[in-house]
C-alpha positions in Angstrom: 164.5 166.9 78.7 166.4 164.7 76.3 165.5 161.1 75.8 168.0 158.4 77.0 168.8 157.7 73.3 169.9 161.3 72.9 172.4 161.2 75.8 176.0 160.2 75.1 177.8 158.3 77.8 181.0 160.2 77.1 181.4 163.3 75.0 185.0 164.4 74.1 185.6 168.0 73.1 188.6 168.2 70.8 190.1 165.7 68.3 193.8 166.1 69.1 196.0 163.4 70.8 194.3 163.9 74.2 190.8 163.8 72.8 191.3 160.9 70.5 193.1 158.9 73.2 190.3 159.6 75.7 187.7 158.4 73.2 189.7 155.3 72.4 190.1 154.5 76.2 186.4 155.1 76.9 185.0 153.2 73.9 185.6 149.6 75.2 184.1 150.5 78.6 180.9 152.3 77.6 178.4 152.2 74.7 178.1 155.7 73.3 181.2 158.0 72.8 181.3 161.0 70.6 184.1 163.5 69.7 183.1 167.1 68.9 185.8 168.9 66.9 185.5 172.6 65.9 187.7 172.2 62.8 187.7 169.9 59.8 189.9 166.9 60.1 192.8 166.8 59.3 193.7 170.2 60.8 197.1 171.8 61.4 198.5 172.7 64.8 201.7 174.6 65.6 203.9 171.8 66.9 207.3 170.4 66.2 205.7 167.0 65.8 208.4 165.0 67.7 207.3 161.7 69.2 209.6 160.9 72.1 209.7 157.4 73.7 207.0 158.2 76.2 204.6 159.0 73.3 205.5 155.9 71.3 205.0 153.6 74.4 201.6 155.1 75.0 200.1 154.7 71.5 197.2 152.2 71.1 198.2 148.6 70.5 198.6 148.0 66.8 198.6 151.7 65.9 201.3 152.7 63.5 201.9 156.4 63.5 202.5 158.2 60.1 206.2 158.8 60.7 207.9 161.1 58.2 211.5 160.7 59.6 213.4 159.5 62.7 216.4 161.0 64.4 219.4 159.6 66.2 221.6 162.6 65.7 221.3 165.9 67.6 223.2 169.1 66.9 223.3 171.5 69.8 224.3 175.2 69.5 224.5 178.1 71.8 223.1 181.3 70.3 224.1 180.0 66.9 227.6 179.2 67.8 229.7 176.4 69.5 227.9 173.7 67.6 228.5 170.1 68.7 226.8 167.0 67.3 226.1 163.8 69.2 224.7 160.5 67.8 222.9 157.8 69.8 223.1 154.1 68.9 219.5 154.1 67.7 216.7 156.5 66.8 215.3 158.3 69.8 212.7 160.6 68.2 210.2 160.0 65.5 208.9 163.0 63.5 205.3 163.4 62.3 203.1 166.0 60.7 200.5 166.8 63.4 197.6 166.9 60.9 198.5 163.4 59.7 199.2 162.1 63.2 196.0 163.5 64.8 193.8 162.3 61.9 195.3 158.8 62.2 194.3 158.7 65.9 190.8 159.9 65.1 190.5 157.2 62.5 191.5 154.6 65.1 188.7 156.0 67.3 186.2 155.7 64.5 187.2 152.1 64.0 186.5 151.6 67.7 182.9 152.8 67.1 183.4 156.3 68.3 181.2 158.9 66.6 182.9 162.0 65.3 181.3 165.4 64.5 183.4 168.0 62.7 182.9 171.7 62.5 181.2 171.8 65.9 182.1 174.9 68.0 181.3 174.4 71.7 180.2 177.7 73.3 178.9 176.6 76.7 178.8 173.8 79.2 175.9 173.5 81.7 175.3 170.8 84.3 171.7 169.5 84.4 171.2 167.0 87.1 173.0 163.8 86.0 174.2 165.1 82.7 176.0 168.0 80.9 174.4 170.1 78.2 176.9 171.0 75.6 175.8 174.1 73.7 177.2 174.7 70.2 177.1 177.6 67.8 175.4 176.0 64.8 174.6 172.4 65.8 172.2 172.7 68.7 172.8 171.0 72.0 174.4 167.7 72.8 173.9 165.9 76.1 176.4 163.6 77.8 176.8 162.0 81.2 180.5 162.8 81.3 182.5 165.4 79.3 186.2 165.1 78.6 187.6 168.5 77.7 190.5 168.3 75.2 189.9 171.5 73.4 193.2 173.2 74.2 194.3 175.7 76.9 192.0 178.4 75.6 189.0 176.1 75.1 185.7 176.2 76.8 186.2 173.2 79.0 189.4 174.6 80.5 187.6 177.8 81.5 184.6 175.8 82.9 186.8 173.6 85.1 188.8 176.6 86.2 192.3 175.5 85.2 194.9 178.1 86.3 198.2 178.4 84.4 201.3 180.2 85.6 203.5 179.7 82.6 202.4 181.0 79.2 204.8 180.6 76.2 204.7 181.6 72.6 205.6 179.1 69.9 206.4 180.3 66.4 206.9 177.8 63.5 207.4 177.5 59.8 207.1 174.5 57.6 209.6 174.4 54.7 210.0 172.1 51.7 213.6 171.0 51.6 215.6 171.6 48.4 217.3 168.4 47.2 220.7 169.8 47.8 219.9 170.3 51.5 218.2 167.0 52.1 221.5 165.2 53.1 222.3 167.9 55.6 219.1 167.3 57.6 218.6 163.6 57.1 217.7 162.1 60.5 219.2 165.1 62.4 217.6 167.4 64.9 219.1 170.8 65.7 218.5 172.5 69.1 219.7 176.1 69.5 219.4 177.7 72.9 220.3 180.8 74.9 219.1 183.6 72.6 216.2 184.3 75.0 216.2 183.3 78.7 214.5 179.9 79.0 213.9 179.6 75.3 215.2 177.4 72.4 214.9 177.1 68.7 214.6 173.8 66.7 214.9 172.3 63.3 213.1 169.0 62.9 213.4 166.9 59.7 210.1 165.6 58.2 211.3 163.7 55.1 210.9 166.2 52.3 210.1 169.0 54.7 211.6 170.8 57.7 209.8 172.2 60.8 211.7 175.3 62.1 210.5 177.0 65.2 211.1 178.9 68.5 209.5 178.6 71.9 209.8 181.5 74.4 208.0 183.0 77.3 205.1 185.2 76.3 206.1 188.9 76.2 209.2 188.2 74.1 207.4 188.1 70.7 209.8 190.4 68.9 212.8 188.5 70.3 211.3 185.2 69.3 210.6 186.4 65.8 214.2 187.7 65.6 215.5 184.3 66.8 213.5 182.5 64.2 214.7 184.8 61.4 218.3 184.3 62.6 217.8 180.5 62.8 216.6 180.4 59.2 219.3 182.7 57.9 222.1 180.9 59.7 221.2 177.6 58.2 220.6 178.9 54.7 216.8 178.3 54.9 215.6 181.9 54.7 215.2 181.9 50.9 212.6 179.1 51.1 209.0 180.3 51.1 207.2 178.7 54.0 204.2 176.5 53.2 202.9 177.3 56.7 203.8 180.0 59.1 202.0 180.0 62.4 202.1 180.9 66.1 200.5 179.3 69.2 200.4 179.9 72.9 201.1 177.0 75.3 200.0 177.2 78.9 201.4 175.2 81.8 199.1 174.6 84.9 199.9 175.6 88.4 200.5 172.9 90.9 197.2 171.9 92.4 195.1 173.5 89.6 191.8 171.6 89.2 191.4 168.8 86.7 187.6 168.4 86.9 184.4 170.1 87.9 181.3 168.2 88.4 180.9 165.9 85.4 183.6 167.6 83.3 187.2 166.7 83.4 190.1 168.0 81.3 193.2 166.5 79.7 196.2 167.5 77.6 196.5 171.2 76.8 193.1 171.9 78.2 194.5 170.8 81.6 197.7 172.7 81.1 199.7 169.4 81.0 203.1 169.7 79.3 206.7 169.7 80.3 207.6 173.2 81.6 211.2 173.1 80.3 211.0 171.5 76.9 207.3 172.3 76.4 206.8 168.8 75.0 203.1 168.1 75.2 202.2 165.1 73.0 203.2 162.5 75.5 201.3 164.4 78.2 198.3 164.6 76.0 198.3 160.9 75.1 198.8 159.7 78.7 196.3 162.1 80.3 193.8 161.4 77.5 193.9 157.6 78.3 193.5 158.3 82.0 190.7 160.7 81.4 188.9 158.3 79.0 189.0 155.5 81.6 187.9 157.8 84.4 185.1 159.1 82.2 183.8 155.7 81.4 183.8 154.8 85.1 182.1 158.0 86.0 179.4 157.6 83.3 178.3 154.4 85.1 178.2 156.0 88.5 174.8 155.6 90.3 175.5 158.2 93.0 177.3 161.4 93.6 179.8 159.6 95.8 180.7 157.2 93.0 181.0 160.1 90.5 183.3 162.0 92.9 185.4 158.9 93.5 186.0 158.4 89.8 186.9 162.0 89.2 189.2 162.3 92.3 191.0 159.1 91.2 191.8 160.7 87.9 193.2 163.8 89.7 195.3 161.6 91.9 196.6 159.6 88.9 197.7 162.7 87.1 199.2 164.4 90.2 201.2 161.3 91.2 202.7 160.9 87.7 202.8 163.9 85.4 202.4 166.2 88.3 205.8 165.2 89.7 207.4 165.3 86.2 206.2 168.9 85.8 207.5 169.8 89.2 210.9 168.6 88.3 210.6 170.2 84.8 210.1 173.5 86.5 213.3 173.1 88.4 215.2 172.3 85.2 213.7 175.3 83.5 214.6 177.7 86.3 218.2 176.4 86.3 218.4 176.5 82.5 217.0 180.0 82.3 219.8 181.3 84.6 222.7 179.1 83.2 222.1 177.9 79.7 225.8 177.6 79.1 226.1 175.0 81.9 223.4 172.9 80.2 225.0 173.2 76.7 228.5 172.3 77.9 227.2 169.4 80.1 225.2 167.7 77.4 227.7 168.2 74.6 230.9 167.5 76.6 230.1 164.9 79.2 229.2 161.4 77.9 227.3 160.6 81.1 225.0 163.6 80.6 224.5 162.8 76.9 223.5 159.2 77.9 221.1 160.6 80.4 219.6 162.8 77.7 219.1 159.9 75.4 217.5 157.8 78.1 215.2 160.7 78.8 214.1 161.3 75.2 213.8 157.6 74.5 211.3 157.2 77.4 213.6 155.0 79.6 213.4 157.7 82.4 211.7 161.0 83.1 212.3 164.3 84.9 210.7 163.1 88.1 213.0 160.1 88.3 216.1 162.1 87.4 215.1 164.8 89.9 215.3 162.3 92.7 219.0 161.8 92.2 221.0 163.5 95.0 223.6 165.0 92.7 220.9 166.4 90.3 219.0 168.0 93.2 222.2 169.6 94.5 223.1 171.0 91.1 219.6 172.4 90.5 219.7 174.0 93.9 223.1 175.6 93.2 222.1 176.8 89.7 218.9 178.3 90.9 218.3 181.0 93.4 217.1 178.6 96.1 215.1 175.4 96.5 212.1 173.9 98.1 211.0 170.3 98.4 208.1 168.9 96.5 205.2 167.4 98.3 206.9 164.0 98.5 210.2 165.6 99.5 212.1 163.9 96.6 212.1 166.6 93.9 213.5 170.1 94.3 211.6 172.9 92.6 213.7 176.0 92.3 211.8 179.1 93.2 
């Protein structure tokens, strides 16, 4: 058996936003916290890198993200046509490169006395009495009282907990260096193109001297997604630029009621399948769930009985379900309606000032889908656009079936 000095209070698997946030949240409450990351930091991840208001508000106090650009202007198009541009009074999205952003969060964790081990591939989790044995490929075993799984939707911790996902999407992305003549065109402006594939959209995000161009669509539409990406690049005269990075990634969205913990292991971020079903925005969900998981892990690590352990873990589940759970429930209703009637969404946002203002409030973090979904008119519209409706568990959000 390992000696007490060999046992970590909290071990976090994964060094993305969820993992780093969990470690940062746990560090002040417990003595020994470690992050185990399979790659070398910094590491790239397929992601647009947009920090919405909910993400900015959740960042650690005093933390300054490595922002490449900000955007107050949005251009919306429908299958490459009918472009319309709207501008808010202030910046509503900040754009980062994920490798830089994630590394900055990890550095903040290190400054908080969190230990980080890189190049550690976790292959198995095993509960042994009041601890968890973390088996790795080349670095032996680690032991921890509590494990926070933040190693992605295809990671070992998600499988261990038994997370079930009913929405799987494919994201394709290229990173491009912007020629000087195109820099003014994309300065502080985001483009969203929707309608080419049901429920999908493409994007162009400015990153200072670079652009992130991508497409997100339901898995099974890979050929159509690649065609959409090629068309997006060609239409905006970007197809002659050789990508510095070209990548793909699957995102998975949890089913309602899917488990968030098992025994002494809990999951956060992508590992828990936490992201918005419509926009597929996941950074804010990762940051918020990571903080909640870190605090719950620190409390559970101090548990002296099985009842105290269970109380800490179930409190985490209740926290996520009562916040992000309802946001995801509403997001599914929006996705269902958008999939059937993308034209309505395009015309509403681009032509109605009230809808544009609501979009700005949503992106800036002043509201969320759960709050919007409680509005009687919104519920009615979603029910009309979808094939039918059912009430959520609180009866205040309609999820279109």
